[in-house]
N, C-alpha and C positions, 0 to 999 in steps of 0.2 A: 722875230721870225727865225726859225732854225731850218736849214735846208741841207740835204745831201743828195748825192747822185745814186740812183738805184743801179746795183750791179757794177759798181766802179771797179772792183777787183777783176771781174771778168773782162771789162773793157780794156783795162791796163794790160791784162794778159794777152788780149788779141792784138793790141797796138798801143804800146805805152806812149810813144812820141806823139802819135796822132791824137790820142785821147787827151793828153796834156795840152796840146795845141788847141783842140776844140774847146776845152775848158777855159783856156786863156781868152779865146775870142768871145765865149759866152759871157764871161765876167765883164770884158771890155764893152761888148756891144749890147748886152741884155741886162745883166744884173746892175751894174753901176748906173747906167742912164735911168733905169726904172726906179731905183731907190732914191736917186737925186730928185726925180720928178715928184716923189711922194715924201720928201723931207726925211729920209732915213739915212743911216750910216752903217757901214760894215764895222762891227765891233771885234770880230775875230774870224779867222779862216783856219782850216786844218785840212789841207789836201783837197778833198772833194766836198767839203762842207763850208757853209757860211753862217755866221750868227749876225743878225741885222737888227738894229734898234730903230724904232719909230716913236714919234711923239703922239701918234694917234692910232687907235685900233682900226679905224676906217681906212687910213692910209696904208696900214699893214695889209689889210685884206685886198685892197685895190692893187697894191704892188704885187702880192702873191698871184692874183688872177692874171695880171699883165705878164708876169714872168712865165707862167705856165702856158699862156696863150701864145706868146712869142716862140717859146721852145717847141710847142706843138707844130707851128708853121715851119720852123727851121727843120724839124725832124722829117717832114714830108719829102725832103730832098736828100735824105741821108739813108744809107743802107740800114735797115731795121736792126741788124745785129750790132751796129756801131753807134746807134742813136743814143744821145745823152738825155736822160729824163730825170727830173728832180722830184723828191718828196719834200713837202713843206709842212711845218708845224707852226701854229700861231697861238700866242698866249699873252694876256695882260697880267703883269705882276711887278712887285717891287724888285729892284736889282741893286747890286753893290758894284760901284765903279772900282776898277783896278787898272789905273792908267787909262788906256783906250779900251780895255776889255771890260766886260760886264759879267757878273756872277750872281748866284742865288737861285732860290726855288723857282722864281719866275722864268729864268733861263732853262732850268732843268725840265720843267713841265713842257716848254716848247719843244725841247729836244725829244722828249718821250712821245709827244704827239706826232712829231715828224716821223718817228719809227712806225707809227700806225697807218701812215698815209700810203695809198697805192702809188706806184710810179706814175708821175704826171698829176698827182692828186694833192689835195690840201686838207689837213685836219686842224680844227680850231677848238679852243676851250670854251666853256660857258661864258667866261668873262668877255671874250672876243664877240660872241654872238650878242650879248647884251648891249654892247656899244654899236655894233655894225648892222644889226638886223634893220631892214627897211631903208638903209642908207646906201647899200651897195646892191647892184642887180645880180643877186645870187641867192641860192637857198642853202639852208643849214640843215643837213639830214642827221638826226641824232643817232649815235651808235651806242649810247648808254655809258654808264660809269666804267672807267678803265682803271684797273690796278696796275700802276706803272712803277718801275724800279726806283727805289730810294725816295718815293713820295708817300707820305703816311696815309693820306686819304685818297679814295678813288677820284679820278678826274672825269667830269662829264665832258664827252667829246662829240664833235659834229664834223661830218664831211661837208666841205664847201663845194657846191655844185652850181654850174651855169649851163645853159643850153649847149654851149660849145665845149664843155668839159669832155675830154677823151673818155670813151666808155671802155669797159672791160673787154667787150667784143673787139673793138678796134685794136686794143693792145695785143690781143691774142692773134689777130690776123697778121700783125707785123712780125710776130715771132714764130710763124709756121716753120717747123723743121723742114729742111730741103728734101729729106728722104720720104716725107709722107705721101701716101697714095690717095690723097683727098684734095678736093678743090677748096678754095677759100670760103665758098658758100656753106659747105658742110661744116667747116670749122666754126664759122660764125653761128650757125644754128645750134651747134653743140654748146658753145659758150653761152648763148642765150638761154638754153635749157638749164645749164648748171646755175647761171646767175639767177634765173627765176626761182629755182629751188632754194638757192641761198637766201633770197629775200623772204620767201614764204616760210622757211624753217629757221629763221635767224636764231630763235631761242634754243634750237637744238645744236647750234654750232658754237655757242658761247659758253666756255668753261670758266670756272672760278679757280684761281690758284689756291685760294684758301680751302677749297674742297678737295684738292689733290690728295690722293692716298699716299703719295711720296713727294718729297721736295723736288722741285724741278732741277735737273742737272745743269751744270754751267754751260754745256754745249747745247746747240739746238737739238731738241728731243723730239722723236718721231715714232709713231706706231702705225702699222699698216693693218687696217681692218680687212679681214678676208673678203676678197672680191666676190660680189654676188653673181650667182649663176641665173641669168635671165634668158637662157637659151631655150628653156622648156624641155630640156633633155638631160636627165640625170647622168647619162653616160659621159657627159662633158665635165662632170664635177671634179674628177681627178686632175684633168688638165688645168681647170680654173684654179683649183687649190694650189697646183704647182706654180701658177703665175704669182699668186700671193707669196708663196714660200720663196720663190726666186727673187722677187722684189725685196723681201726682207733680207735675204742673204746678201744680195748685191749692195743694198744700202748699208748693211753692217760692215762692209769692207771699207767704207769711207771714214777716215780718221777724224773728220771735223764734225761729226754728228753722233748722237746717242740714239740707238735703235732698239726697240723692244723686240725680244725674240719671238719667233713664230709660234713656239709652244704656248706662250701666253696669249698672243693675238688670236690663235685659233680656239682658245678656250671661250671666246665670245662669239664664235661663228654663228651659233643658233640662238644667241641672246638678243632679244629685241631692245637694244640699247642705242641711244642717240650718240652722235659724235662727241658732244660735250661730255656725256657720262663716260664714254669710252676713254677719252683723254684724262678725265679726273681719276678713274680707277687705275690707270697705268702711270699716271704722273708724267704726262708729256704735253708739250705745247702744240705740236703739229700732228695732224692725222691725214693719212692717205686712205681714200676709199674709192670705190667704183663698181662697175658691173661689166659683164660680158654678155652680149647678145649675138644671135646668129642671123646673118643675111642668107641669101640663097646659097652661097658657097664660101662666105668669109665669116670671120669673127669680127665683131665690132666692140672695141674696148673703150669705155668711158672711164676717165680717171680724174681725180681732183686732189688738190692739196689745200688743207684748211688750217689757218692759224686760229686755234680754238680760244685763245685768251682774248681776242677781240672779235671773234666770229667772222673774220675776214677770209674770203675765198682768195687764196693767193694765185692759184693756177688751176686751169681745167683744160682738158684736151680730149679729143676723140680720135681713135685710130681704127682703120679698117685693115684687116690682115688675113691673108690666107693661112691655113693651118701651120705650114712650115715656116712662116715668117713671124710667128708669135714671139719667138725669142728675140728678134730684132726690136719688136715693140717693147718688150720688157726692158731691154738695155736703154732704149730711148727714154722711157719713163724715168728710170733711175738717174740718167744724166740730166734730164730736165729738172728733176727735183733738186739735185745738187746745185744746179745753176740758179734756181729760184731762191734757194736758201743761201746763195752766195758762198758756198763751201768749195774751196779749190780741191781738185783731184790730182793726186800724184800719178805718175806714169804707171806704176804698179796697179793701183786701184782701177784706173781706166781700162787697162789691159784685161784685168780679171772680169770687169763688168761687160766689156764688149766681146769677150771670147767665151762662148757658151760651153758648159760642161757636156752637153749633148745637143744635137740638132735634130734628133729623132723624137717626134711627139710620142710615139708608142713607148719608147724607152723611158721618157720622162713620166708618163702616166704610170708605168709599172713601178718605177722608183717611188712615186708619190704614194701608191698603195702600200708599199713596204714601209715607207717613212712614217705614215700615220699609225701603223702598228708599232713600229720600233720606238716611236716617241712616247708610247704609253708606259714604257719602262717596267715591264713585268715579264716573268718567264714565258707565259703562254703566248703573249703577243710578240715577244722577241723571236720565238720559234716560228710563228706564223708569218713574220716579215721576211724571213730568209728566202722562200721561193720567189717572192716578188723582186728582190734584189738580184737573184740569179737570172730571172727573166730579163731584167733591165740590162745586165752585162752581156747576156746572150744576144739581145737585139743590137746593142752598141758596145762592142768589146773595148772601146776607148773611153767609156763613161767612168772617169776616175772616182767621182763621189760615190757611185753605186758600188764599185769595188771596195772602197774604203769602208763604207757602212756595212757591207756584207762581211768584211773582216771583223769589224767591231761586234757584230751580232754573235760571232763565234768566240770573241774574247770575253764577253760579259759573263758567261758561266764560270770562267776562271776567276774573275774578279770577285764575283758574288757566289760563294761556294754553295749556297743553298739552291742556286739555279742549276738544274740538271739538264735542261735543254732537250736533247734527244733521248728518247726512251732506250734503255739498255745500252747506253754508250757511256764511255768514261771521259774524263777530262782531257786525256791525250788526243781524243778525236777532235775536240773543239780547237785545241792549240794547233794541231796539225793543219786544220782547215784555215785557221787564222793566218798561219805562216803562208799558206798557199795563196790566199786571196790578197794578203797585204803586199806580197812581193810584186803584184801586178801594178802597184801604184807608188812604189818607194821612190821613184825619181820625180814625182810631181811636187810642186811647191805650193801647197794649199794649207790653210789653217787646220783643216781636219787631219791631214797627214801628220802635221807636227803634233797635234793633240794625241794621236795614236802613238807616235814615237815616244812622247813623254810618258804616257800610261805604261808602255812596254818597259821603259827604263825604271819605273816604279814597281812593276809587278812581275817582270820576267828577267831578273838579273842574271839568269844563267843562259840567256839567249846569246849565242855567239855574235860578237860585234861584226863579224864578217857578213852577217845578214843585213847589215845596214842600219842597225839601231844601237845607239850608245846606251850606257848603263849608269844608274845611280841618280840621286836627287839633283846634283849639279847639272847633269846632262838633261834631266827632265825640265829643270828651270829654263835652260837654254832653248829647248824645243817649245815650251809653253810661251816664252817671250817671242819667238818667231811667229807662233800662231796668233798672238795678240796683235803683232805688228801687221800681219796680213789681213786680219779681220777684227778690228778693235771692239766691235760690239758683239762678239761671239761669246756667250756665257760659258760654253764648255771650255774655251781657251782660258778664261779667267779662273774657272773652277780648277782646272788642271794645274795652273800656276799656284793656286792656293794649296792644293794637294801636295805639290812638290815642296813648298815652303814649310808646311806643317811637318811633313816627313823629315825634312832637313833640319828640324830644330828651331824654326822661326815661326811659331804659331801666331804671334800677333800680326805679322805681315801676311801670313797665310789667311788669317781670318778676314782681313781687309779684301783680299781677292775673292774669297768665297762670298762675302756680302755683296761685292760688285757683281758677281754672277747672278745672285738672287735679285738684285735690282734690275739687271738686264732682262731677267726672266721671272717676273713676280709669281707666275704659276709654276715655278720650278719643280722638277722631279724630286721625290723624297730623298734621294741620296745626297742632294746638296746639303740637307740638314745634318746628314751623317758627318760631313766634313766640318760643318759649323760646330757640331758637338765635339769632334776630335780636336779642333783648335782650342776650345775652352778646356778640354781635358788635359791637353799638353801644357796649358798655362796653369795647371793645377787648380782649376776652377771647376770642380766636379758639380757644384750646384748649378752653374750656368749650363754645363753640358747636359745635365738632366733636364733642365727647363727647355732647352732647344729641342731635344729629341722627343720629349713628351708632347710638346706643342705640335710638332710635325705629325706625330702619331694621332693626335686629335684631328688634325686636318685630313690625314690619310690613314685610317685604321688598318688598311691592308698592306701597309709598307713593311713587309716581312723583313727586309734587309736592315731595318732599324732596331728590331726587337732584341737581338743579343746584346748590342751596345747599351740599349736602354736598361736591360736586366742588370748588366754589369755596374753601371753608374748608380742605379737604385740600391744595389747591394752595398756598394762602397759608401753610400750615404746613410747606411744603417737601416734601409727600408727592405728588409729581407722578405717580408710577406708579399709586398708589391713586386719585388724582383722575381720571386718564384712564380707568381701569377704571370709575369711577362714571359718567363721561360716556357710555361705550359701553353701560353698563347702562341709562342713561336713554334713549338713542336707539336701542338695540337694533340695532347694526350698520349704521347709516346711513352712506352713503359720505361721504368727507371734506368734499366741497363742501357737501352738505346739512347736515352737522354744524356746520360753521363758520357757516352762515347762521342756524341755530337759535340758536346761542350769541350771535350779534350781536343778534338780535331779542328775547332774553330780558328780561323785566321781573320783578323781585322783588316779592313781594306787599306788602312795606313800601316806601312811596314817600317817602323822606326828601327834604326840600326845604331851601332856604336854606343856612345854615351847616352843616347836616348832610348835604348832598347828596353829599359825598365818600364817604359810606358806600355809596351805590348804585354809585358809580364803582369802589369797592374790590371790591364783590361781583362786578361785571362783569369787572373785571381778573382776579380769581381764576378766574372761569369761563373766560375766554379762555386763561389760562395752562394750565388743566386740559385744554382742548381741543387744545392743541398736540400734534402727533404726538410719540410718545415719543422719536423719533430727534432731535428738535430740542433743541439744547443751546446754551449761551452760546458755546462754541467754534465750533459749526457756523454760528451766526448771525454771529459775528465774521468768519468767512470770507466769508459772503454780503455783508457790508458792503463788501468789497474788490472786488466784481464791478462791472462797468461799467454794468449795467442799472439804471436809476433805480427801476423798479418793484420789483426784487428788493431794492435798498438800502432803499427805503421800508418794504417788508414786514418786512425783517430788523430795522430800527430799531423798528418797532411791537412786534415780538415781544420784543426785548430790554427794552423798557420794562416788560413784564410781569414780568421777573425782578427788578426793583428793584436793590437793592445787590449782588445776585449777579452782575449784568452789569458790574461794575467793570472786568474785564479788557478790555472793548471800548471803554473811554473814549477812547483815542487814535484809533481808527478813527471814532468818532462825532464827535470834534472836527474831523477832516478833512472830514466830510460837511457841517459847518456852512458850508463854502464851495462846496457843490454848486451847479451851475447851476439845479437844480430846487428851486423854493420848497417843494414838498411834501416832498422829502427833507430840506431844512434844518429844516422844521417838526418832522418826526418825530424827527430827530436831537436837536433841542433838548428835545423832550418826554422822550425816553429818558434824556438826561443829568439832567434834573430828577428823574426817578423813581429814578435811581441814588443821588442825594443827595450827602452829604458826600464820598464817594469820588470824585466828579467835579469837585472844586474846581479842578483844573487847567484846566477848560473855561471858567472864569469870564471871562477876557479875551476869548475868542472870542464868548461869548454876549453880553457887554456891547457888543461891536461890532455885534451884530445888532439891538439894542433899537430902533433908529430905523427898521428896515425896516418897510415898510407892511404886509406880509402875514404875516411870521413873527416880527415884533418882540414882539408880546404873549406868544407862547409862550416866547421867550427870556427875557423879564422874569420870567415865572412860574417858569421853571427856575432862574434866578439866586436867586430868593426861596427855593425849595425847598432848593437846595444850601446856602445860607447858614444857613437855619433848622436843618438837620440837622447842619451843622458846629458850630454853637453848642451843640447838645444833646450832641454827642460830646465 
């Protein structure tokens, strides 16, 4: 028999001395007398748990039933918030003696079954049932094969029931929150309704870990299925979606759990998928779902928490709320879930959950309309979201998240230069509005604010520090770390940390944070893949960068922000035809002159500096190579070098530099151009020879003769260095 106390950490947090004293009395007055009566012995204890050995499976079942019955009676006289309830697991199996302790798979299975039991409940293995059936006045309710940790084969499990076994309804009645505006009868009816649905649809609640799309995280993992609108009024949809979003946001602030982002959860809003399938697709153990109905003047929220690995309904509750009290309900749901999962809340998390960003329903609805557009991450919807955010802050000038998102909507066109946002407006307009709106929230301490500060440090290095934003990758990392600390399951915080690390020359570490963001938000926006590709690129793994970016373009063919990077890596991998096709796809048939101008002005989202600046140059080089007309070859450029026109020679030399070592056949012609009367031609010829590298070693004497020239000498010296470095590597 393996036992432990349900919610022991919470009980100790409420009253450590009182809990320890209660446990001492329970051991003395319940546990020890009962096991003595049934010929058992305590093999091990660990704080709130007991491991007990019996010579008979029948004795073990009888002892378990007696313990739970006695505790149920004792708890009738105890404050429900301070009642001690046990979970018990029973198994028959071989054990290994270690002094007075016992070890082995038989013990491990009992411990795993105990974890499946309800508070006040008992779960037994098939072996127990085979020995005890018809010998003990109880029933064994099968719950199917259970995949349990560190046990190779699934374990057939059964709940042990008697007529006096405490029901789920009774448990929920004891745990009524003191602030609820409902009577115990309504709560009981709600629990009965949920429990009936649970029994009727058990197959829809039972997920398979083997079928999970992703490995389960080490922390308790949870996803919120968008709350169903059963009000019969579509005008309530924004408010109800806002409830789901707020639940996700508040849960993601708790450091002890792993929470799937709202972007992914809402991708399944209109998908007719059962809870088990939802859990398997997102790779989580726990699912929150529910519905909102309308009474005459109130909202009625039904909510439940399910452990999908065993199909067990952990918690279910119903709340009646007036419109303006809906935010209290949201906070209470989050706090109840944390309690049921036995996850402690620090003061910071509890404060953030209990203090609402707005208490005005109309402002929250306006924000939700904007958020649903903003989350689509494209130029058109980004622009369409702005008036909704403006309406939200007009309704509630203290709505910090709305101010911050409004600011971000104006920063995006600066980050992604192909986003023009407002018609007939320039980039300065966006930046000016960003400054204006962001200053409204610079004093707030939220994850989103620190994410914005980090992005500014990476993208606006010329912003005066007096404006309240630090600069550079080190500062960006500090801000991203603060964001993660405030909201550990926020994918944008992890992505921004990855961005800062990649830009700071730590691509391996940065890639880990980008992939963590992708795991938190499996339906992530396409720009996440841009950072994944950038990390591989910075690691000098252009093949992996190409694979990551093309895979994302297959998933989202309209992701225009990925196309220039895709064109660059394709060209650098020698796939010029595919690279040029990507350029044409990006610019959609622009004439050659306009296309070349766009390529020259392109800025990649990651701004490498210092010793890593060559990475930006390499991306731009690949993009310029991709943009060359398909008819441009080394042979055609070599021919152009022989022309008498200096401009044509200069342009040909610039293009040859893009081919790198492939341009080796043009080395003799480039050496001749080192004596050109035009300093610009000499400069470009020297640069091209340096890019060709070791194959241009025959040019070293001519380049050395140029080193002392005032205008092109520096380029010659750099080329000599490149040629010699590559020759040594070869």
